[in-house]
Backbone bond lengths (Angstrom), bond angles and torsions (degrees), N, CA, C in turn:
res aa  C-N    CA-C-N  psi(-1)  N-CA   C-N-CA  omega(-1)  CA-C   N-CA-C  phi
1 M - - - 1.471 - - 1.508 109.73 -
2 N 1.348 118.55 125.55 1.434 120.15 179.71 1.528 109.69 -83.75
3 V 1.361 115.25 177.00 1.459 119.32 -174.63 1.546 111.57 -64.60
4 M 1.327 115.97 -41.36 1.475 120.70 -179.59 1.531 110.40 -61.53
5 Q 1.296 116.66 -44.52 1.488 119.92 179.79 1.527 109.44 -63.94
6 G 1.338 115.99 -37.15 1.458 118.28 178.28 1.512 112.53 -63.65
7 H 1.351 117.87 -39.56 1.456 121.22 179.98 1.530 108.82 -67.34
8 V 1.345 118.31 -40.97 1.459 121.30 178.71 1.509 110.72 -61.51
9 L 1.352 116.82 -47.34 1.451 120.62 -178.80 1.508 110.96 -61.73
10 A 1.341 117.64 -43.81 1.472 120.88 -179.44 1.519 109.70 -63.73
11 E 1.334 118.12 -37.75 1.466 121.11 -179.73 1.524 110.14 -66.56
12 R 1.372 117.41 -42.21 1.442 120.99 -179.99 1.513 111.22 -67.49
13 E 1.365 118.18 -36.42 1.451 120.05 178.95 1.523 110.76 -65.22
14 C 1.362 115.58 -39.28 1.454 119.96 179.13 1.492 110.18 -65.78
15 E 1.345 117.18 -42.89 1.447 120.14 -177.83 1.526 111.64 -68.62
16 S 1.356 116.85 -28.49 1.463 119.16 -177.16 1.516 111.69 -67.97
17 D 1.367 116.74 -18.73 1.441 120.80 179.60 1.542 111.80 -78.71
18 E 1.341 117.65 -11.77 1.462 121.70 -177.28 1.501 110.72 -89.72
19 A 1.305 117.52 164.10 1.445 122.72 178.91 1.533 110.21 -59.66
20 P 1.325 118.54 139.33 1.457 120.80 179.92 1.506 110.84 -66.39
21 V 1.329 115.37 150.35 1.445 123.12 177.47 1.540 107.13 -88.46
22 P 1.344 119.63 127.67 1.477 119.50 -179.35 1.510 112.60 -58.14
23 A 1.334 115.30 147.67 1.444 122.55 -175.93 1.529 111.14 -56.94
24 E 1.321 117.22 -40.55 1.467 118.08 -176.03 1.534 111.54 -67.01
25 V 1.322 116.63 -29.81 1.464 120.26 175.46 1.525 109.94 -67.99
26 Q 1.333 116.87 -47.13 1.457 118.96 -179.18 1.557 109.86 -65.24
27 D 1.323 118.61 -37.15 1.456 119.98 178.34 1.541 110.21 -63.90
28 A 1.290 116.33 -39.17 1.510 118.80 177.68 1.499 110.91 -62.32
29 I 1.310 117.92 -39.41 1.486 120.89 179.24 1.517 110.78 -68.65
30 R 1.325 117.08 -38.25 1.468 119.61 176.95 1.524 110.93 -65.02
31 T 1.312 116.77 -36.45 1.466 121.00 176.45 1.521 110.05 -61.95
32 L 1.303 116.19 -44.10 1.464 120.30 179.88 1.528 110.62 -64.94
33 L 1.325 117.87 -40.68 1.449 121.01 177.86 1.533 111.40 -60.81
34 R 1.349 115.78 -43.30 1.451 119.86 178.31 1.513 111.21 -63.44
35 W 1.351 114.85 -44.39 1.469 120.80 -178.52 1.528 111.88 -63.00
36 A 1.364 115.76 -31.20 1.427 120.45 179.96 1.540 111.17 -77.09
37 G 1.342 116.71 -12.67 1.479 120.37 174.65 1.506 115.18 110.20
38 D 1.363 117.95 10.87 1.432 118.88 -177.93 1.561 108.18 -113.82
39 D 1.321 115.60 175.67 1.435 122.77 -178.56 1.540 108.78 -107.02
40 P 1.333 120.20 106.80 1.438 121.57 -177.16 1.526 115.74 -64.12
41 H 1.341 116.24 -8.98 1.469 120.27 -178.28 1.525 112.03 -100.28
42 R 1.329 117.73 -1.25 1.452 117.66 176.21 1.516 109.75 -71.80
43 E 1.318 116.80 160.55 1.470 122.43 -169.79 1.551 113.31 -53.50
44 G 1.304 115.01 -46.54 1.498 118.97 -175.43 1.524 113.58 -68.96
45 L 1.356 117.37 -16.73 1.453 119.48 -176.24 1.515 113.59 -113.10
46 V 1.323 117.35 -1.54 1.469 119.57 -177.09 1.508 113.42 -55.66
47 D 1.336 117.24 -43.80 1.456 121.24 -179.22 1.532 115.08 -93.11
48 T 1.354 115.76 -1.04 1.437 119.71 -178.32 1.526 115.13 -60.03
49 P 1.315 120.04 -42.47 1.483 118.57 178.97 1.525 114.55 -56.21
50 S 1.338 117.15 -41.58 1.462 117.24 179.55 1.518 111.46 -74.38
51 R 1.343 116.52 -35.04 1.453 119.22 177.77 1.549 111.31 -63.63
52 V 1.347 115.16 -44.34 1.477 119.99 -179.63 1.539 110.24 -66.32
53 G 1.303 116.62 -37.97 1.484 118.98 177.50 1.493 111.16 -61.74
54 R 1.337 118.03 -46.01 1.478 120.19 179.06 1.514 111.72 -66.03
55 A 1.359 115.40 -38.59 1.478 119.05 178.89 1.510 111.12 -60.72
56 W 1.316 116.94 -41.49 1.486 118.58 -178.19 1.519 112.37 -71.77
57 R 1.315 118.49 -28.87 1.458 120.00 172.30 1.536 109.73 -62.65
58 E 1.304 115.91 -39.13 1.465 120.88 177.31 1.515 112.88 -71.24
59 Y 1.346 116.21 -44.17 1.446 121.14 177.39 1.554 111.53 -55.95
60 C 1.318 115.89 -36.48 1.461 121.23 -173.60 1.543 110.98 -109.61
61 A 1.312 118.26 28.45 1.444 121.25 -179.49 1.554 112.35 -62.84
62 G 1.337 116.10 -18.25 1.457 118.12 -178.51 1.507 113.79 -65.61
63 Y 1.347 118.42 -20.65 1.435 119.29 176.02 1.500 112.81 -68.50
64 E 1.325 118.35 -17.72 1.423 121.95 -176.99 1.559 113.83 -96.71
65 E 1.348 114.72 7.51 1.454 118.67 -179.59 1.530 110.36 -136.18
66 D 1.313 115.69 156.79 1.439 122.92 173.67 1.506 107.76 -107.57
67 P 1.351 118.80 107.37 1.468 120.88 -175.06 1.536 113.62 -59.83
68 T 1.337 117.14 -21.84 1.468 118.57 -178.88 1.528 111.07 -64.90
69 V 1.293 119.63 -23.47 1.494 120.43 -176.72 1.539 110.51 -64.20
70 H 1.341 117.58 -24.57 1.445 121.27 179.77 1.521 111.78 -68.46
71 L 1.308 117.80 -15.42 1.474 121.14 -176.82 1.516 112.76 -102.43
72 H 1.323 117.55 5.91 1.465 120.81 -176.13 1.521 112.68 -70.38
73 R 1.326 118.08 -32.98 1.449 120.82 -178.11 1.529 108.29 -99.20
74 T 1.300 114.95 116.28 1.476 121.99 -177.81 1.516 110.35 -125.63
75 F 1.319 116.33 168.24 1.464 122.56 -178.82 1.533 110.39 -125.47
76 E 1.322 115.67 134.46 1.484 119.28 -179.77 1.539 111.87 -104.61
77 E 1.347 117.43 -17.79 1.475 120.53 -178.86 1.526 109.06 -84.47
78 V 1.351 114.88 86.03 1.471 120.05 -177.78 1.527 111.54 -120.22
79 A 1.343 117.29 16.21 1.458 122.54 176.53 1.516 113.17 54.62
80 G 1.313 114.78 36.88 1.447 120.24 175.54 1.508 114.99 80.56
81 Y 1.339 117.74 9.60 1.467 119.98 -179.78 1.537 110.45 -64.25
82 D 1.346 116.30 126.30 1.461 120.56 -177.84 1.518 112.50 -140.51
83 E 1.346 115.71 32.36 1.456 120.60 178.11 1.538 110.38 -107.77
84 V 1.301 116.34 -176.81 1.463 121.26 -176.10 1.532 110.41 -67.25
85 V 1.333 113.96 139.34 1.468 121.77 171.01 1.522 105.44 -110.15
86 L 1.306 116.03 125.87 1.467 120.61 -175.50 1.523 111.01 -133.90
87 L 1.301 117.19 130.18 1.469 123.18 168.86 1.530 105.36 -113.45
88 R 1.325 115.78 113.40 1.460 120.59 -170.26 1.519 111.36 -104.62
89 D 1.344 114.67 144.27 1.443 123.36 171.73 1.531 112.75 58.55
90 I 1.337 117.41 52.93 1.449 123.18 175.72 1.562 105.44 -76.47
91 P 1.296 118.82 117.86 1.496 120.24 178.73 1.502 111.02 -71.94
92 F 1.344 117.08 142.01 1.449 119.57 176.92 1.522 108.69 -151.74
93 Q 1.336 114.43 161.71 1.455 121.09 171.67 1.503 109.16 -133.50
94 S 1.305 115.35 133.94 1.491 120.13 178.02 1.514 107.61 -132.86
95 H 1.340 117.03 -170.71 1.455 120.34 177.93 1.524 108.65 -139.92
96 C 1.351 113.86 134.98 1.455 122.45 -178.42 1.548 109.95 -68.33
97 E 1.330 116.49 128.96 1.442 121.42 -177.73 1.555 112.43 -71.25
98 H 1.304 116.78 -12.64 1.477 119.79 -178.36 1.511 113.09 -86.90
99 H 1.367 116.91 -38.07 1.465 121.77 -176.47 1.538 112.45 -126.02
100 L 1.339 117.97 -2.97 1.443 123.73 -174.69 1.534 111.92 60.11
101 A 1.301 116.07 25.47 1.473 122.89 178.29 1.496 110.32 -88.35
102 P 1.369 117.69 152.35 1.443 119.30 -177.64 1.513 114.09 -66.46
103 I 1.335 114.79 146.49 1.462 123.49 169.17 1.522 104.61 -119.48
104 V 1.303 117.31 117.72 1.454 122.44 -175.90 1.499 108.50 -123.43
105 G 1.339 117.02 129.11 1.468 119.61 -179.49 1.506 113.48 -173.36
106 T 1.303 114.62 -158.61 1.449 122.84 178.88 1.491 110.87 -132.98
107 A 1.328 116.72 149.18 1.441 123.06 176.47 1.496 110.66 -122.04
108 S 1.321 118.39 136.45 1.474 123.52 173.45 1.496 106.66 -112.64
109 V 1.353 116.87 127.08 1.452 123.28 -175.23 1.542 107.88 -123.06
110 A 1.345 115.78 124.84 1.439 120.69 179.75 1.524 110.39 -131.22
111 Y 1.307 116.29 148.20 1.473 119.28 173.51 1.539 107.99 -148.58
112 L 1.303 114.30 153.37 1.473 122.29 176.23 1.524 105.65 -107.47
113 P 1.375 116.32 106.58 1.476 119.17 -174.30 1.519 113.04 -68.96
114 T 1.297 112.67 157.54 1.462 121.08 173.16 1.544 107.63 -94.55
115 D 1.318 116.50 -76.53 1.489 120.28 -178.87 1.491 112.67 -129.23
116 R 1.349 119.32 9.15 1.446 120.18 -178.52 1.534 109.38 -156.42
117 V 1.352 113.21 155.89 1.458 121.55 179.46 1.521 108.43 -128.43
118 V 1.339 116.38 166.45 1.464 122.04 178.94 1.482 107.36 -121.70
119 G 1.326 117.37 154.20 1.465 122.44 175.96 1.513 110.96 -56.33
120 I 1.322 118.81 136.23 1.468 121.22 -170.21 1.519 110.78 -64.43
121 S 1.350 120.14 -30.05 1.480 120.62 -179.49 1.544 109.24 -63.40
122 K 1.336 117.50 -25.05 1.455 120.40 -177.45 1.502 111.44 -67.91
123 L 1.346 116.43 -30.63 1.477 118.77 176.54 1.518 110.30 -64.35
124 A 1.300 116.13 -41.23 1.479 119.76 178.63 1.518 109.83 -65.70
125 R 1.340 116.57 -37.20 1.480 119.17 -179.85 1.541 110.78 -67.03
126 V 1.306 117.18 -33.82 1.449 119.22 177.15 1.527 110.07 -66.59
127 V 1.349 116.57 -43.07 1.452 119.91 177.14 1.527 111.53 -57.80
128 H 1.358 116.28 -48.25 1.433 119.21 -176.25 1.537 110.29 -69.97
129 G 1.324 118.82 -32.59 1.454 119.67 178.49 1.492 113.99 -58.79
130 Y 1.363 116.02 -39.58 1.457 119.67 178.90 1.508 111.95 -84.80
131 A 1.346 117.93 -29.93 1.468 121.76 179.90 1.513 112.07 -66.22
132 R 1.324 115.97 -33.99 1.489 120.22 -178.51 1.532 111.70 -82.30
133 R 1.309 114.13 49.01 1.452 122.99 172.46 1.538 106.18 -143.03
134 L 1.313 116.88 165.68 1.459 119.07 170.10 1.492 109.41 -66.98
135 Q 1.333 118.89 129.86 1.431 122.01 -168.21 1.503 114.01 -140.79
136 I 1.338 114.25 163.22 1.496 122.30 155.05 1.506 104.04 -116.90
137 Q 1.326 116.65 151.34 1.460 118.49 -171.43 1.528 111.82 -65.14
138 E 1.320 117.16 -35.41 1.434 120.51 -179.54 1.534 112.35 -60.88
139 R 1.339 116.68 -43.69 1.440 119.86 178.76 1.509 111.88 -68.75
140 L 1.334 115.69 -42.17 1.466 119.88 178.21 1.545 111.27 -55.35
141 T 1.299 116.33 -43.05 1.475 121.29 179.50 1.534 110.23 -63.33
142 A 1.322 116.96 -46.61 1.479 121.44 -178.67 1.537 111.42 -65.25
143 E 1.374 117.45 -40.76 1.468 120.58 -178.59 1.524 111.17 -64.17
144 I 1.335 117.76 -41.70 1.434 119.30 179.90 1.536 111.41 -64.49
145 A 1.325 115.71 -44.13 1.469 119.48 179.33 1.505 111.84 -62.70
146 S 1.327 118.11 -44.95 1.472 121.43 -179.93 1.516 111.34 -63.06
147 C 1.326 118.33 -37.87 1.446 123.56 179.88 1.557 110.22 -61.41
148 I 1.337 114.89 -46.87 1.492 120.79 -179.36 1.529 108.03 -65.93
149 W 1.312 116.69 -42.44 1.458 121.30 -177.82 1.521 112.29 -63.15
150 D 1.304 116.14 -47.04 1.473 120.61 179.19 1.506 113.45 -72.33
151 G 1.349 116.38 -33.86 1.460 118.79 -174.25 1.490 115.41 -81.78
152 L 1.354 117.55 -30.13 1.457 120.55 -175.65 1.533 114.00 -112.40
153 N 1.311 117.83 -11.57 1.471 122.78 -177.11 1.517 111.45 48.14
154 P 1.319 118.11 53.34 1.477 121.40 -177.34 1.523 109.63 -83.97
155 Q 1.366 114.97 176.09 1.458 118.94 174.01 1.518 112.46 -75.20
156 G 1.332 116.49 -26.35 1.455 120.05 -179.72 1.498 111.37 -160.68
157 V 1.313 116.39 155.63 1.475 122.59 176.62 1.552 107.24 -137.99
158 A 1.311 114.28 137.73 1.476 120.42 174.76 1.529 108.31 -134.37
159 V 1.307 114.74 131.53 1.491 122.45 176.15 1.519 108.01 -129.23
160 V 1.302 117.23 127.15 1.434 123.70 175.84 1.525 109.24 -127.99
161 I 1.333 116.50 124.73 1.449 121.99 -178.91 1.509 110.21 -120.59
162 K 1.372 113.82 133.37 1.460 120.10 176.20 1.536 106.47 -123.65
163 A 1.325 117.24 125.37 1.472 119.41 -174.62 1.515 111.40 -150.56
164 T 1.352 114.51 157.79 1.451 121.82 170.41 1.500 107.65 -106.80
165 H 1.347 114.83 151.55 1.464 120.71 -173.49 1.521 110.27 -121.23
166 G 1.350 115.86 122.95 1.428 121.13 179.47 1.510 113.68 -61.93
167 C 1.353 117.29 -26.46 1.448 120.54 179.17 1.532 111.19 -70.03
168 M 1.310 116.61 -13.52 1.476 121.91 177.80 1.526 111.25 -103.30
169 T 1.352 116.50 -36.58 1.455 119.00 -175.80 1.520 111.95 -87.28
170 G 1.347 118.57 -28.08 1.462 119.48 -174.91 1.500 115.41 -104.45
171 R 1.366 116.83 -6.48 1.463 119.80 -179.49 1.507 106.67 -150.34
172 G 1.347 117.65 -177.86 1.426 119.89 176.54 1.511 113.05 60.48
173 V 1.345 114.95 -121.55 1.458 118.73 -179.41 1.533 114.05 -73.46
174 R 1.365 115.95 -16.12 1.450 120.42 178.96 1.496 114.13 49.53
175 T 1.301 115.60 52.21 1.464 121.07 -177.68 1.524 110.11 -106.88
176 H 1.322 113.93 121.09 1.471 120.47 -178.36 1.489 111.44 -99.91
177 G 1.346 115.37 162.08 1.453 121.77 176.09 1.518 114.16 77.31
178 V 1.337 117.45 18.89 1.457 123.32 178.30 1.495 111.60 -111.74
179 D 1.329 116.71 124.46 1.443 122.42 174.69 1.523 111.74 -99.79
180 M 1.286 116.18 145.09 1.470 122.19 170.75 1.539 106.34 -105.05
181 V 1.334 115.28 129.93 1.468 119.76 -179.69 1.523 109.15 -119.46
182 T 1.323 115.92 129.22 1.451 123.67 176.95 1.504 110.05 -128.71
183 S 1.338 115.90 152.37 1.496 119.30 -179.85 1.515 108.17 -143.08
184 K 1.313 113.86 153.98 1.447 121.39 173.71 1.531 108.28 -140.95
185 M 1.317 114.38 124.11 1.495 120.91 -179.63 1.509 109.66 -117.05
186 L 1.289 117.37 135.78 1.459 123.55 177.77 1.525 109.59 -131.17
187 G 1.322 116.16 153.95 1.480 121.42 175.60 1.525 110.28 67.06
188 C 1.359 114.12 -137.08 1.457 119.42 -174.68 1.525 112.91 -64.81
189 F 1.344 119.41 -24.77 1.450 120.82 178.20 1.512 111.16 -73.27
190 R 1.322 117.18 -18.21 1.447 120.04 176.60 1.532 110.98 -95.03
191 D 1.341 116.16 -37.51 1.475 120.69 -172.19 1.518 114.35 -92.38
192 N 1.325 117.67 -23.07 1.458 121.38 -176.14 1.499 110.80 -110.56
193 P 1.326 121.25 109.95 1.461 124.49 -174.51 1.551 110.93 -57.80
194 S 1.325 118.18 -41.16 1.449 119.60 -177.64 1.550 112.55 -67.55
195 S 1.368 116.01 -37.75 1.428 119.94 176.20 1.526 111.66 -66.04
196 R 1.336 113.74 -37.26 1.466 119.71 178.70 1.521 110.63 -64.24
197 R 1.341 116.51 -45.68 1.471 121.02 179.41 1.531 110.07 -61.97
198 E 1.354 116.03 -41.29 1.480 118.75 -177.88 1.499 111.18 -63.16
199 V 1.358 118.26 -45.44 1.461 119.29 -175.81 1.513 110.57 -71.85
200 L 1.328 119.66 -35.17 1.434 120.85 177.28 1.535 112.25 -67.71
201 S 1.343 115.52 -35.13 1.442 120.34 175.42 1.531 111.27 -62.11
202 L 1.340 115.53 -41.59 1.455 120.36 179.63 1.548 110.69 -68.08
203 I 1.301 116.07 -39.98 1.466 120.25 -179.60 1.525 111.24 -66.45
204 N 1.331 115.40 -42.19 1.461 121.74 -179.65 1.512 113.57 -81.97
205 N 1.335 116.62 -3.32 1.460 122.48 -179.30 1.540 112.51 57.55
206 D 1.327 115.16 39.64 1.467 120.29 -179.57 1.542 111.24 -72.96
């Protein structure tokens, strides 16, 4: 057995431990491969339908979770801290609901606590919970902000997302190097101009 065969065998053994992909899902992927102009029965594509099926279950794992659960455990002993809490540039990957193309970017999440804070890793988990669904960037931004707002009852929430879209870089106008930026402000960050300037300055590292 050569090295390449060993890698293929190890990959197949790993994949065999996962839940099987339904036949109708694999048939749909074979149909797409044929429609794209290839032969789904050639050696390099024989296992592609099952691999793609498992990959999409992983890409869309956010449908199987409620991101709000990550905010249930909070901490009140913060020694009187009452300033902005910011987790900046959280990397994420999602998929566009219009073309199923990748959306790759970063999210910055900030909130001004009232009397409690949450572990910082939970903010990233909220981002990933919503990103692992079919999305448009505007809705993703709003969902993250609403989740933090409802889960922590803070004085303000700010979410800024910067991402590139495969539906723009890989098809259509095929324009690279372009970021889409969206933001959602709630509470004091929406109503108070000085608070808004402060949080945007922190997010932009001005």
